[in-house]
C-alpha positions in Angstrom: 81.4 -5.9 -48.8 78.6 -7.3 -51.0 78.2 -5.6 -54.4 75.6 -6.2 -57.1 76.3 -5.0 -60.6 72.9 -4.5 -62.4 73.2 -4.8 -66.1 70.6 -4.6 -68.9 69.4 -7.8 -70.6 72.4 -7.8 -72.9 74.7 -7.8 -69.9 76.1 -4.2 -70.2 76.4 -1.1 -68.2 76.4 1.6 -70.9 78.9 4.4 -70.0 81.4 5.1 -72.7 81.7 7.4 -75.8 78.5 6.1 -77.3 75.3 5.9 -75.2 75.0 2.1 -75.8 78.6 1.2 -75.3 79.2 -0.7 -72.1 82.0 -0.6 -69.6 84.0 -3.8 -69.4 82.0 -5.8 -66.8 84.7 -8.4 -66.4 87.3 -5.8 -65.6 85.1 -4.2 -63.1 84.3 -7.5 -61.4 88.0 -8.5 -61.3 88.9 -5.1 -59.8 86.3 -5.4 -57.1 87.1 -9.0 -56.3 90.8 -8.1 -55.8 89.7 -5.4 -53.3 87.9 -8.1 -51.3 84.3 -7.5 -52.4 81.7 -10.2 -53.0 80.4 -9.5 -56.5 77.2 -10.6 -58.2 76.3 -9.5 -61.7 72.6 -9.6 -62.5 70.3 -8.3 -65.2 67.4 -6.0 -64.0 65.0 -8.9 -64.5 67.1 -11.3 -62.5 67.6 -8.7 -59.7 63.9 -8.1 -59.4 63.4 -11.8 -58.9 65.5 -11.7 -55.7 63.8 -11.8 -52.3 64.2 -8.6 -50.1 66.5 -10.5 -47.7 68.9 -11.2 -50.6 69.1 -7.5 -51.4 69.2 -5.8 -48.0 72.6 -4.3 -47.1 74.1 -4.8 -50.6 75.8 -2.0 -52.6 74.2 -1.6 -56.0 76.1 -0.3 -59.0 73.8 0.5 -61.9 73.3 2.6 -65.0 70.5 4.5 -66.6 69.2 4.9 -70.2 68.5 7.6 -72.7 65.1 6.1 -73.6 62.2 7.1 -71.2 60.4 3.8 -71.2 63.5 1.9 -70.4 64.6 4.4 -67.8 61.2 4.0 -66.1 61.7 0.3 -66.0 65.1 0.8 -64.4 63.6 3.3 -61.9 61.1 0.8 -60.7 63.9 -1.7 -60.2 66.0 0.8 -58.2 63.1 1.8 -56.0 62.6 -1.9 -55.2 66.3 -2.1 -54.3 66.0 0.9 -52.0 62.8 -0.3 -50.4 64.6 -3.6 -49.7 67.4 -1.9 -47.8 70.1 -1.8 -50.5 72.5 1.1 -50.9 72.4 2.6 -54.4 75.6 4.0 -55.8 74.9 6.8 -56.6 71.8 7.6 -54.5 68.4 7.5 -56.0 68.0 11.3 -56.3 71.0 11.3 -58.6 69.4 8.7 -60.8 66.3 10.9 -60.9 68.5 13.7 -62.0 69.6 11.9 -65.2 68.2 13.7 -68.2 66.1 15.7 -65.8 67.3 19.3 -65.5 64.1 20.2 -63.7 64.8 17.9 -60.7 68.5 18.9 -60.9 67.5 22.5 -60.0 65.5 21.3 -57.0 68.4 19.2 -55.7 70.8 22.0 -56.4 68.6 24.4 -54.4 68.4 22.0 -51.4 72.2 21.6 -51.4 73.0 25.3 -51.8 74.4 24.9 -55.3 71.8 27.0 -57.0 74.0 29.4 -59.0 72.8 30.4 -61.5 69.3 30.8 -60.0 66.3 29.3 -61.6 62.5 29.5 -61.5 60.6 26.2 -62.1 57.2 26.2 -63.8 54.7 23.5 -65.0 51.8 25.4 -66.5 51.1 28.6 -68.5 49.5 30.0 -65.3 52.7 29.4 -63.4 54.6 31.5 -66.0 52.0 34.3 -65.7 52.3 34.3 -61.9 56.1 34.7 -61.8 56.4 37.2 -64.7 56.7 40.2 -62.5 59.9 38.9 -60.9 61.6 37.6 -64.0 64.6 39.5 -65.5 65.4 39.3 -69.1 67.3 38.0 -70.8 67.0 34.5 -69.3 67.6 30.9 -70.3 64.7 28.6 -70.9 65.4 24.9 -70.7 63.4 21.8 -71.2 64.1 18.9 -68.7 65.8 16.6 -71.2 68.4 17.2 -73.9 72.1 17.4 -74.4 74.5 19.3 -76.6 72.5 22.5 -76.0 69.2 20.9 -77.3 66.2 22.4 -75.6 68.1 25.5 -74.4 66.9 29.0 -75.5 67.9 32.5 -74.8 64.7 34.5 -74.0 64.7 38.3 -74.2 61.0 39.3 -73.6 57.6 38.3 -72.2 56.3 37.7 -75.7 59.3 35.5 -76.6 58.9 33.6 -73.4 55.2 32.8 -74.0 55.8 31.9 -77.6 58.6 29.5 -76.7 56.6 28.0 -73.9 53.8 27.3 -76.4 56.3 25.3 -78.5 57.9 23.2 -75.8 55.0 22.6 -73.5 52.0 20.3 -74.1 48.5 21.3 -74.9 45.9 19.2 -73.2 42.1 19.1 -73.4 39.3 18.7 -70.8 38.2 15.1 -70.3 36.1 14.0 -73.2 32.8 12.1 -72.9 32.3 8.7 -74.4 32.6 9.2 -78.2 29.3 7.4 -78.7 27.5 9.9 -76.4 29.1 12.8 -78.2 27.2 11.9 -81.4 24.0 10.9 -79.6 23.7 14.1 -77.6 26.0 16.8 -79.1 24.4 19.5 -77.0 25.2 17.7 -73.7 28.7 17.0 -74.9 29.3 20.7 -75.7 27.8 21.7 -72.4 30.4 19.5 -70.6 33.3 21.0 -72.6 32.1 24.5 -71.6 31.8 23.4 -68.0 35.3 22.0 -67.9 36.9 24.8 -69.9 38.4 26.8 -67.1 38.8 24.0 -64.6 42.2 22.6 -65.6 45.4 23.9 -67.0 45.6 23.5 -70.8 49.3 24.2 -71.4 51.5 22.0 -69.2 55.1 20.8 -69.1 58.2 21.2 -66.9 60.2 24.2 -67.8 63.3 25.8 -66.2 63.8 29.5 -66.4 67.4 30.0 -65.5 69.4 33.2 -64.8 71.4 34.4 -67.8 75.1 35.0 -67.2 76.2 38.0 -69.3 79.4 37.8 -71.2 80.0 34.1 -70.7 82.7 33.1 -73.3 83.2 29.5 -72.1 82.4 26.8 -69.6 84.1 23.7 -68.3 83.2 20.1 -68.5 84.8 18.3 -65.5 84.6 14.6 -64.9 85.3 13.8 -61.2 86.2 10.4 -59.9 86.8 10.5 -56.2 89.5 13.3 -56.0 90.6 13.0 -59.6 89.4 15.5 -62.2 89.5 15.4 -66.0 88.9 18.8 -67.6 87.7 20.2 -70.9 87.3 23.9 -71.6 84.4 24.6 -74.0 84.1 27.9 -75.8 80.9 29.5 -77.1 80.3 29.9 -80.8 80.2 33.4 -82.3 76.7 34.8 -81.7 75.7 32.0 -79.4 75.7 31.9 -75.6 75.9 28.0 -75.4 79.2 26.2 -75.0 77.9 22.6 -74.9 77.7 21.2 -78.4 79.8 24.1 -79.9 82.6 21.8 -81.0 85.1 24.5 -79.8 86.9 22.5 -77.2 90.4 22.6 -75.6 92.2 20.1 -73.5 95.2 22.4 -73.4 93.7 25.0 -71.0 94.7 24.5 -67.4 91.9 24.9 -64.8 92.7 27.0 -61.7 93.0 25.4 -58.3 89.9 27.3 -57.2 87.9 25.8 -60.1 89.0 22.3 -59.2 88.2 23.0 -55.5 84.7 24.0 -56.6 84.2 20.8 -58.6 85.2 18.7 -55.6 83.0 20.8 -53.4 80.0 20.1 -55.7 80.7 16.3 -55.8 80.9 16.1 -52.0 77.6 18.0 -51.7 76.0 15.6 -54.2 77.5 12.7 -52.2 78.6 10.7 -55.2 81.7 8.8 -56.1 81.7 10.3 -59.7 80.1 13.0 -61.6 80.0 14.9 -64.9 79.8 18.7 -64.2 79.1 21.6 -66.5 80.6 24.6 -64.7 80.3 28.3 -65.7 83.4 30.4 -64.9 82.8 34.2 -64.7 84.1 37.4 -63.1 87.6 35.8 -62.8 87.1 33.5 -59.9 83.3 32.9 -59.6 81.7 29.6 -60.5 78.2 28.3 -61.1 76.9 24.7 -61.6 74.9 24.8 -64.8 74.1 21.0 -64.9 75.4 17.7 -63.5 75.0 14.0 -64.3 76.0 11.2 -62.0 74.8 8.2 -64.1 75.1 7.3 -67.7 77.3 10.3 -68.7 79.7 10.4 -71.6 83.4 9.8 -71.1 84.9 11.9 -74.0 86.7 14.2 -71.5 88.4 11.2 -69.9 89.1 9.1 -72.9 90.4 11.9 -75.2 92.4 13.8 -72.6 96.1 13.5 -71.9 96.2 14.6 -68.2 94.2 14.6 -65.0 94.3 16.6 -61.8 94.5 14.8 -58.4 94.1 16.3 -55.0 96.8 14.9 -52.8 97.1 16.1 -49.2 95.2 19.2 -50.0 97.2 20.2 -53.1 96.4 19.7 -56.8 98.9 17.6 -58.7 98.9 17.3 -62.5 99.4 13.8 -64.0 99.9 12.8 -67.6 97.7 9.9 -68.7 97.8 7.7 -71.8 94.9 5.5 -72.8 93.2 5.9 -69.4 91.0 3.0 -68.3 87.5 4.2 -67.4 86.9 1.0 -65.5 89.9 1.7 -63.3 88.8 5.2 -62.4 85.2 4.1 -61.8 86.3 1.2 -59.6 88.7 3.2 -57.5 86.1 5.9 -56.9 83.4 3.3 -56.1 85.7 1.5 -53.6 86.7 4.7 -51.8 83.1 5.7 -51.6 81.8 2.5 -50.1 84.8 2.3 -47.7 84.1 5.8 -46.5 80.4 5.0 -46.2 81.2 1.9 -44.1 83.6 3.9 -41.9 81.0 6.6 -41.4 78.3 4.0 -40.5 80.7 2.5 -38.0 81.5 5.8 -36.3 77.8 6.6 -36.0 76.7 3.2 -34.7 
């Protein structure tokens, strides 16, 4: 199988404790070569110089970025790869989900993973339209942000509109040529009046998510194939958010049903790996708060001392010491593309 690792211009795939720290590309390449893969390592720029025939049928391992302008550059590169017939790992919608909680909710809805429920809005008028069916309190989220940034508990209509005013963007009707504005002020003002109610003036993607009462914690679970690394995160006193609280425990043992749910989510997302934020409530009920399948942090893997593996339908606890992220990524990647090749063979 032919694999292309796409790196940034400094030859890295950022994916460790810090957002700019790269996985060890040489380790990944060696692991894949030993498994019988043909491996080519290219920067985004070098990849985009390839002809479509050099890309078609290849598996593409890539990363994303925290910086919007760089992420858009990567997005164009990946769209080119997909249009040329490459297989992105993970799929393009999962790249689109990175730092994009808005699209996450749409994909969760399509896959039947939309617990807790959410309403999605893009203008002030959208909010006014759905107000009658909203139940307070609710959680307002902006599309990007981590560690509970951009996440607010909303208790009333007034608080909702006030917060929306802060996180959405005010835009203005198209302005005339500035020179004409001064030459004919009356005409300019007439145009402003004409356009006034023709276009939304408060815009921006906002998620209005169902609030889960009495939530004392959630789980951060990193999944690689059928192996899970788990971190229980408690909420701070007087706060409903567990992410970024600093109140973490590696000692708590997840239930089999929670691990089953995590694996169910990953299979639905059709990804070899994922970082999942899972709410646990009412004893044995679970909800997918957020997910990331590219460029997620590895604290839960690199600071943990055990993992949970599903073997023949049963969960087995294994102790780990100085786990190698590259090994877990490679094993999950190989299992994923081998299964994809098998499925393609069965369907042909």
